[in-house]
C-alpha distance (Angstrom), angle and dihedral (degrees) to the residues before:
residue distance angle dihedral
X1 . . .
X2 3.82 . .
X3 3.81 91.9 .
X4 3.80 92.0 57.3
X5 3.79 90.8 41.1
X6 3.79 89.5 55.4
X7 3.81 91.8 47.5
X8 3.80 92.7 51.4
X9 3.81 96.4 45.3
X10 3.81 101.3 39.0
X11 3.81 91.3 86.3
X12 3.82 89.1 60.5
X13 3.81 100.4 34.2
X14 3.80 116.0 21.0
X15 3.80 93.0 -158.0
X16 3.80 90.1 71.4
X17 3.81 88.2 71.9
X18 3.80 86.5 82.7
X19 3.82 87.9 74.9
X20 3.80 89.7 67.2
X21 3.83 94.5 55.7
X22 3.80 114.0 110.7
X23 3.81 93.8 -140.7
X24 3.81 93.1 50.2
X25 3.78 92.8 47.7
X26 3.80 92.4 45.6
X27 3.80 90.6 52.9
X28 3.79 91.0 45.6
X29 3.81 91.6 48.8
X30 3.82 92.4 51.3
X31 3.81 93.6 47.7
X32 3.82 93.5 44.0
X33 3.80 93.4 49.6
X34 3.80 90.7 48.1
X35 3.82 93.1 50.7
X36 3.81 93.6 44.0
X37 3.81 89.5 52.7
X38 3.80 92.1 50.0
X39 3.81 91.9 47.8
X40 3.79 99.7 48.5
X41 3.82 98.1 28.3
X42 3.83 97.6 85.6
X43 3.82 92.1 47.1
X44 3.80 92.3 49.3
X45 3.81 91.8 48.4
X46 3.81 91.6 50.8
X47 3.79 90.2 47.6
X48 3.80 91.9 51.0
X49 3.80 89.8 49.3
X50 3.81 91.7 51.5
X51 3.79 90.4 49.9
X52 3.83 88.9 48.0
X53 3.78 91.5 -124.9
X54 3.79 95.4 160.0
X55 3.79 136.7 152.8
X56 3.80 117.8 -96.4
X57 3.81 114.7 -140.8
X58 3.81 115.2 -151.1
X59 3.80 114.0 -127.9
X60 3.79 98.7 -175.8
X61 3.79 96.4 62.4
X62 3.82 113.8 67.5
X63 3.79 115.7 -11.6
X64 3.79 95.3 -155.5
X65 3.79 91.3 51.8
X66 3.79 91.6 46.6
X67 3.78 89.3 54.0
X68 3.80 89.6 54.2
X69 3.80 95.5 46.2
X70 3.80 105.2 31.5
X71 3.81 91.5 100.0
X72 3.82 88.0 65.1
X73 3.79 93.1 64.8
X74 3.78 110.3 121.1
X75 3.82 95.5 20.4
X76 3.83 107.3 143.7
X77 3.79 114.2 -98.7
X78 3.82 134.3 -172.9
X79 3.80 86.9 71.4
X80 3.79 88.1 142.3
X81 3.79 86.3 84.2
X82 3.80 86.6 68.9
X83 3.82 91.6 55.7
X84 3.80 93.6 46.8
X85 3.81 95.4 45.1
X86 3.81 94.0 47.3
X87 3.80 93.4 47.0
X88 3.81 94.1 47.4
X89 3.81 91.9 45.5
X90 3.79 90.2 50.7
X91 3.81 91.3 48.3
X92 3.80 89.0 52.0
X93 3.81 87.0 59.1
X94 3.81 100.7 41.2
X95 3.81 108.2 18.6
X96 3.80 129.6 98.3
X97 3.79 101.1 -127.0
X98 3.81 94.8 -161.7
X99 3.82 89.8 68.5
X100 3.80 107.2 101.0
X101 3.81 95.2 -157.9
X102 3.80 90.7 56.8
X103 3.79 90.8 49.7
X104 3.81 92.6 46.9
X105 3.81 93.3 50.0
X106 3.82 91.1 47.3
X107 3.81 91.9 50.2
X108 3.83 91.4 51.0
X109 3.82 90.1 49.0
X110 3.81 91.9 52.3
X111 3.82 97.7 41.0
X112 3.80 95.1 49.5
X113 3.80 88.0 43.5
X114 3.82 88.0 54.5
X115 3.83 91.0 51.9
X116 3.80 89.1 50.8
X117 3.80 90.9 46.2
X118 3.80 90.6 54.9
X119 3.80 89.8 49.4
X120 3.82 91.7 50.9
X121 3.79 92.1 45.8
X122 3.80 92.4 54.0
X123 3.82 90.6 49.4
X124 3.80 91.0 53.3
X125 3.79 94.6 45.8
X126 3.80 91.9 49.8
X127 3.84 93.1 39.9
X128 3.77 87.4 -132.7
X129 3.78 136.8 112.3
X130 3.80 92.7 -117.6
X131 3.80 119.5 84.2
X132 3.78 125.5 158.3
X133 3.78 115.6 12.4
X134 3.79 115.2 -102.0
X135 3.81 89.5 -112.5
X136 3.80 93.2 52.7
X137 3.81 93.1 47.5
X138 3.81 92.4 47.0
X139 3.80 90.6 47.9
X140 3.78 91.4 54.5
X141 3.81 92.2 48.2
X142 3.81 92.2 46.3
X143 3.81 91.8 51.2
X144 3.80 90.6 51.5
X145 3.81 89.8 48.3
X146 3.81 91.8 49.1
X147 3.80 91.7 49.9
X148 3.81 92.2 50.5
X149 3.81 92.7 42.9
X150 3.80 93.9 51.1
X151 3.79 90.9 46.1
X152 3.81 95.1 53.8
X153 3.82 90.6 42.4
X154 3.80 93.9 57.3
X155 3.82 96.8 28.4
X156 3.82 104.6 43.9
X157 3.80 115.9 -146.0
X158 3.80 88.7 -155.0
X159 3.76 142.6 13.0
X160 3.76 126.6 -161.4
X161 3.81 115.5 -88.1
X162 3.79 111.7 -11.3
X163 3.81 90.1 170.9
X164 3.81 138.9 35.6
X165 3.80 115.9 -102.7
X166 3.80 126.2 -167.9
X167 3.79 94.0 -103.9
X168 3.82 93.1 49.3
X169 3.82 92.3 76.3
X170 3.80 107.1 73.8
X171 3.82 96.7 179.0
X172 3.80 118.4 27.1
X173 3.80 92.5 175.3
X174 3.81 92.5 57.0
X175 3.82 92.1 43.9
X176 3.82 94.9 51.7
X177 3.78 93.2 42.1
X178 3.80 91.2 51.3
X179 3.79 91.5 46.5
X180 3.81 100.2 46.7
X181 3.80 105.3 22.1
X182 3.80 105.6 22.0
X183 3.83 132.8 38.6
X184 3.79 90.7 -16.6
X185 3.78 88.7 72.8
X186 3.84 93.5 50.9
X187 3.82 112.0 91.4
X188 3.81 120.4 -117.4
X189 3.79 96.3 17.4
X190 3.83 126.8 124.7
X191 3.83 91.0 -114.5
X192 3.82 90.9 51.2
X193 3.80 89.1 51.8
X194 3.81 90.7 57.1
X195 3.82 92.6 45.6
X196 3.81 92.5 50.4
X197 3.80 92.9 51.0
X198 3.81 95.0 50.4
X199 3.82 114.8 104.9
X200 3.80 112.3 -84.6
X201 3.80 94.5 -119.6
X202 3.83 91.2 53.8
X203 3.82 91.5 50.1
X204 3.77 91.8 47.8
X205 3.81 93.6 47.1
X206 3.81 92.3 48.5
X207 3.78 91.2 47.1
X208 3.79 91.9 53.3
X209 3.83 99.5 38.8
X210 3.79 109.7 16.6
X211 3.80 91.3 157.0
X212 3.81 93.1 73.8
X213 3.83 89.8 59.8
X214 3.78 94.4 54.1
X215 3.83 96.2 86.3
X216 3.77 134.8 28.0
X217 3.78 110.7 -71.2
X218 3.78 142.6 121.3
X219 3.79 87.8 -70.3
X220 3.81 93.5 55.4
X221 3.82 89.4 48.7
X222 3.82 88.2 55.5
X223 3.80 89.1 49.5
X224 3.82 91.3 49.3
X225 3.80 90.8 52.2
X226 3.81 89.2 49.0
X227 3.81 90.3 53.3
X228 3.80 90.2 50.0
X229 3.78 88.5 53.7
X230 3.80 88.7 55.8
X231 3.81 92.2 51.4
X232 3.81 90.7 67.6
X233 3.82 93.7 53.1
X234 3.82 113.7 113.4
X235 3.83 92.9 -150.9
X236 3.81 101.1 43.7
X237 3.80 92.5 111.9
X238 3.79 108.4 74.7
X239 3.79 114.6 -170.5
X240 3.83 92.4 -156.3
X241 3.81 98.2 54.9
X242 3.81 96.2 29.8
X243 3.79 100.9 44.5
X244 3.83 91.6 112.0
X245 3.81 94.1 46.1
X246 3.81 113.0 127.0
X247 3.81 97.9 -132.0
X248 3.81 120.7 -176.2
X249 3.80 121.6 -112.4
X250 3.80 88.8 -100.8
X251 3.80 90.8 54.1
X252 3.81 93.3 48.8
X253 3.79 90.3 48.6
X254 3.81 90.8 52.6
X255 3.80 89.9 50.3
X256 3.79 90.0 51.8
X257 3.81 90.3 49.0
X258 3.81 90.5 51.5
X259 3.79 91.0 47.9
X260 3.82 91.9 50.1
X261 3.82 98.0 42.1
X262 3.78 99.7 31.0
X263 3.80 93.0 -124.8
X264 3.79 145.8 27.3
X265 3.77 132.1 -127.9
X266 3.80 117.9 -99.6
X267 3.81 92.2 -100.4
X268 3.82 94.0 44.5
X269 3.81 91.4 49.7
X270 3.79 92.8 51.0
X271 3.80 89.9 47.3
X272 3.82 92.5 50.8
X273 3.80 91.2 50.0
X274 3.80 91.2 47.9
X275 3.83 89.6 53.0
X276 3.80 89.3 49.5
X277 3.82 89.0 52.0
X278 3.82 91.3 50.3
X279 3.81 92.1 48.9
X280 3.82 91.4 48.4
X281 3.82 95.1 51.4
X282 3.84 104.4 24.3
X283 3.82 94.4 156.7
X284 3.80 93.5 54.2
X285 3.82 103.9 34.8
X286 3.83 115.1 41.0
X287 3.79 120.0 -138.5
X288 3.81 116.2 -96.8
X289 3.78 129.9 -138.6
X290 3.80 125.2 -80.6
X291 3.83 124.6 -139.4
X292 3.78 94.4 26.4
X293 3.82 90.3 157.2
X294 3.82 90.8 70.0
X295 3.80 95.1 45.8
X296 3.78 123.6 91.0
X297 3.77 123.7 -142.9
X298 3.81 117.5 -131.3
X299 3.84 110.1 -136.8
X300 3.79 115.1 -122.7
X301 3.82 95.7 27.1
X302 3.78 129.1 91.4
X303 3.80 109.2 -115.1
X304 3.78 95.0 -26.6
X305 3.80 100.9 154.9
X306 3.80 129.5 -178.1
X307 3.84 111.4 -145.9
X308 3.80 112.1 -140.6
X309 3.79 101.3 167.3
X310 3.80 111.9 -175.4
X311 3.82 89.3 -11.7
X312 3.81 86.5 73.9
X313 3.81 86.1 86.5
X314 3.81 89.5 63.7
X315 3.81 90.4 49.2
X316 3.80 89.6 54.2
X317 3.81 90.0 51.3
X318 3.81 91.3 50.4
X319 3.81 91.9 48.6
X320 3.81 95.6 49.4
X321 3.80 95.4 42.9
X322 3.81 92.3 45.5
X323 3.81 97.0 45.0
X324 3.80 95.5 46.7
X325 3.81 92.8 47.0
X326 3.81 93.6 44.0
X327 3.82 91.7 56.2
X328 3.79 88.5 45.1
X329 3.82 90.8 54.8
X330 3.81 90.5 48.7
X331 3.80 92.2 54.1
X332 3.81 97.2 92.3
X333 3.81 105.1 103.5
X334 3.80 132.7 51.5
X335 3.79 109.3 -81.8
X336 3.81 95.4 -8.9
X337 3.81 102.0 113.4
X338 3.80 97.1 37.5
X339 3.81 92.1 46.1
X340 3.80 92.5 50.6
X341 3.82 90.1 44.9
X342 3.80 90.0 54.3
X343 3.82 89.5 56.9
X344 3.81 91.9 50.1
X345 3.79 92.5 45.4
X346 3.78 90.2 50.2
X347 3.82 90.1 55.3
X348 3.80 95.9 46.5
X349 3.81 92.3 44.2
X350 3.81 88.4 57.7
X351 3.81 91.2 44.0
X352 3.82 91.5 51.1
X353 3.79 89.9 55.3
X354 3.81 92.9 47.8
X355 3.83 96.8 48.9
X356 3.82 91.5 46.2
X357 3.81 90.2 63.9
X358 3.79 117.4 77.8
X359 3.82 93.4 -152.8
X360 3.81 97.3 50.0
X361 3.81 95.5 40.6
X362 3.81 90.1 49.2
X363 3.80 92.5 48.5
X364 3.83 92.1 49.3
X365 3.83 94.6 40.5
X366 3.80 92.1 -119.3
X367 3.78 127.1 147.4
X368 3.80 107.8 -94.5
X369 3.82 113.9 -125.4
X370 3.83 106.5 178.8
X371 3.81 95.4 -174.1
X372 3.82 92.4 52.5
X373 3.81 90.6 87.6
X374 3.81 90.5 90.1
X375 3.80 89.8 53.9
X376 3.81 84.8 68.4
X377 3.80 87.7 63.0
X378 3.82 91.0 43.5
X379 3.80 92.9 51.6
X380 3.81 91.7 45.3
X381 3.81 91.7 51.8
X382 3.81 91.3 51.6
X383 3.79 89.6 44.9
X384 3.81 91.2 55.4
X385 3.80 92.3 44.6
X386 3.81 89.9 49.5
X387 3.81 92.2 51.5
X388 3.80 90.0 48.6
X389 3.79 91.2 50.1
X390 3.80 91.0 48.2
X391 3.81 86.8 59.6
X392 3.80 87.5 68.9
X393 3.80 98.5 28.1
X394 3.81 99.4 55.5
X395 3.81 116.2 109.7
X396 2.98 119.3 -40.4
X397 3.80 88.5 32.1
X398 3.80 121.5 -142.0
X399 3.81 90.3 -164.9
X400 3.80 138.8 11.0
X401 3.80 123.2 -137.3
X402 3.81 92.7 -137.7
X403 3.79 121.9 -167.5
X404 3.81 86.5 -52.3
X405 3.78 89.6 72.3
X406 3.80 102.5 29.3
X407 3.81 96.1 52.5
X408 3.81 91.3 43.9
X409 3.81 94.6 48.9
X410 3.79 93.5 44.4
X411 3.78 90.9 48.5
X412 3.80 91.5 48.4
X413 3.81 92.3 51.8
X414 3.82 91.0 47.7
X415 3.80 91.2 47.9
X416 3.80 91.5 51.9
X417 3.81 89.0 51.6
X418 3.81 90.3 53.3
X419 3.80 97.7 43.3
X420 3.81 94.6 46.3
X421 3.83 89.2 49.5
X422 3.80 91.3 -122.7
X423 3.79 96.5 116.7
X424 3.80 100.0 143.8
X425 3.80 92.2 44.6
X426 3.82 86.4 68.1
X427 3.81 88.0 80.8
X428 3.81 88.2 64.4
X429 3.81 99.2 34.4
X430 3.79 90.8 52.1
X431 3.80 94.8 33.1
X432 3.80 93.2 139.0
X433 3.80 91.4 53.5
X434 3.80 89.0 49.7
X435 3.81 90.6 53.3
X436 3.81 91.2 48.7
X437 3.81 92.4 50.3
X438 3.81 92.6 44.1
X439 3.80 91.0 52.4
X440 3.80 89.4 57.9
X441 3.82 93.0 47.2
X442 3.82 92.0 47.6
X443 3.80 92.0 47.5
X444 3.80 93.9 50.0
X445 3.82 94.1 43.5
X446 3.80 92.8 47.4
X447 3.79 93.6 49.2
X448 3.80 93.3 48.0
X449 3.80 95.8 44.5
X450 3.81 101.9 34.1
X451 3.79 103.7 16.9
X452 3.81 88.4 -124.7
X453 3.80 134.0 105.4
X454 3.80 121.8 -129.0
X455 3.81 94.6 -159.2
X456 3.78 131.4 38.1
X457 3.79 84.9 -119.1
X458 3.79 138.1 -15.9
X459 2.99 139.7 -96.2
X460 3.76 89.0 56.9
X461 3.82 97.0 -119.7
X462 3.82 87.9 69.7
X463 3.81 89.5 51.5
X464 3.80 90.3 61.5
X465 3.80 91.3 44.4
X466 3.79 90.6 55.4
X467 3.81 88.7 44.8
X468 3.78 88.8 64.0
X469 3.79 104.6 -93.4
X470 3.79 114.4 137.0
X471 3.80 116.9 -116.4
X472 3.80 91.8 -113.0
X473 3.81 92.0 50.8
X474 3.81 92.3 50.8
X475 3.79 91.9 48.0
X476 3.80 97.0 48.0
X477 3.80 93.7 44.1
X478 3.80 90.6 49.5
X479 3.82 89.3 49.5
X480 3.80 88.0 54.6
X481 3.80 90.4 51.3
X482 3.80 90.0 48.5
X483 3.80 91.5 50.5
X484 3.81 91.1 50.0
X485 3.81 90.4 52.5
X486 3.82 90.7 49.1
X487 3.81 91.4 50.7
X488 3.81 90.7 46.7
X489 3.80 89.9 53.8
X490 3.80 91.8 52.8
X491 3.79 90.3 47.6
X492 3.80 89.7 50.2
X493 3.82 89.6 62.8
X494 3.80 89.4 72.7
X495 3.81 95.7 43.1
X496 3.79 105.3 92.5
């Protein structure tokens, strides 16, 4: 709402332009979600108490653990609805609804929250700690993963180079010579088309003092910015002057798409124009990679990409199923899962902002995702809602998030990893969740293969509880671990 308000009023009062800034809207989304949670939280908790929607504590599992947790019986659950409602309400105020990545992430949050809600509802109706069957829950998560995977496969969230960075031009001297003394001076050639569309002052300056454009300088930076302005032009490609241009298969496919649909998306248009630029000056601007949306970046290495092709859909399924279940496994102590989720959301909110900027993503050798800017607002809204929920969920908890919250938060974190093209970094960002899930896998495998348990109980936070740590100590120390992982992930962005 505020974004569109700012757009409509900026012509009358310039100060309203601040409402369109990503950083302002992200801060507003976080604060709004936090305040909404604080305002409606007490009412929701009272309502859940009246409806007797309380947590059931299993007595037949581990007696020592039951003795530690039996006082929690009857504590209202399904508190995840509070997180989802507050985040969505905040996004309605501060989000830009035309952004498809924001809409996709919000849909995943709500759908996985609905699966968790159904699971919690069945538990309450049966007065038992078992809700949906494992198969039913996995099926729901897999279907969500398939839907997201197929969407990003056929509707790329990114394409390689949709702009011209400083390092993309390997030979400025050859480029300027070609443009102002070579083919650029021959009518009806691709190079001449680029020269004609450059701003008049740039053409005049280059014509008078071409020498200053022959090596990297302030002048070449001005020229680079001028080229980037051309890459957003809908009519840059001219079939008459560029009929002989040796376009790549990706470029020809984009031309066919434009011919069939009448237009291209903003990202597709910029990509087409970049491919035209590469084909026009092949000796100065090297060709970039096709199908970047199905390739996965390996953290710590400069442009080391793993091509998945159509199998990328399966990777998306694995990420969403794993992340949602890992947060669900971590949700066993007051404030633990939501606190750790806040750390992960903080990291991916920062990452979303970085990869949405062409200058920062180029400098850090990250895949550029221009539409990811709105994921900064999405992450901030969830961050604020999580902090608000923690207000009521800290020990001793007034409300539990239940599967409603844990599946939704885990799915949201996984979705941000996918849409920011930092899929493998999720292992570091959500390092605590990985440890929790691994502890369960190790425990099960050890018991089946050796007949012995490695931990007193899994997930591992219960192991430390049974080892004598207080619940608060386990939670705070695990928060610290989660924060360290989040900081490591941000540091890893620079390590290339």
